[in-house]
N, C-alpha and C positions, 0 to 999 in steps of 0.2 A: 677466176674464182670462184667458176662453178663447183659445188652445186650451193654455194655459200652466196655469191652475188653473180647475181644474170648478167649477161652483155646487155649495156645502154643505163644499169644502174649509176646513179652518184655515190660518191663518199663525202663525209668528212671526216677528216683527218687532222688530229691538234697535236702541234709539238710537245713533248711534254719535259721536264726537265729531267736532267741526268740520274739523279738523286731518287726520280720515280720508279718502283718495279718495274719490269718487264719480264710477264709471266706465259711459260708455253699455253700454246694456244687462243693466246689476242691476235688480231690482226693489226697490222702493221705495213704503211704507204714506202716502197721504198724509193731509192736512186740505185738502180745498180747500174756497173761501168759497162756493161753489154746489153742487158734487155730493157734499159732504159727505163723508166716509172714505172715500177708496178706494186701489187698489193698480195703481200702472203702472209702465211701463216706464222707465227713466232714456234718454231720446234725445240729448241733448245739456246741456255744460256754458257756461252763458254769464259768464263772472266768479260772481258772487255769486247767480246766479238759475240756473236749472235749466228745463230743456223734457222733459217726459214723451211719452210717448207708449200707445195702449191696442197691444194686438198681435192684435185678431179686427177683419175688418172691419164688425162693428157696435158698433166700440167707440166712444168720444167723440174726437174728434179733437183730435189734438195743438192747434191754434189753438183749439179751444173752451176746452182745459184752459189755455191760457195760461203764462205765465212763474210760476214755482213759487218762493218764496224758501225760505232754509232752514228759519223759523220754519215753515213747512208740510208740513214731513219730518218724520214723525213716527218713523220707522226705517224701517231696511234688511230685505227680506224675508229671511230666512236660513234658512229649515225652510217646507214645505209641507205638511202631516196632509191626503192625497188622500181625497177623498169616494169611497165607494163605489161603481162602476159600475151 
């Protein structure tokens, strides 16, 4: 998640109720079927599904991530403990 989260940083993610609005630009901790646990930025809400993107040019593309359902969202990232430089 460079440049927003440096390698070695820790995140705190909170499981939000389904009724809590998810907005593009927010960071989420996901369980992806191929990539495992990843942190990505919400790009779009498509009904009951979501599209995510990375913030680095080296990140996995939105197309490769695909559509993510609510059950694969572990939580919203609410705090980052940055790694030492």
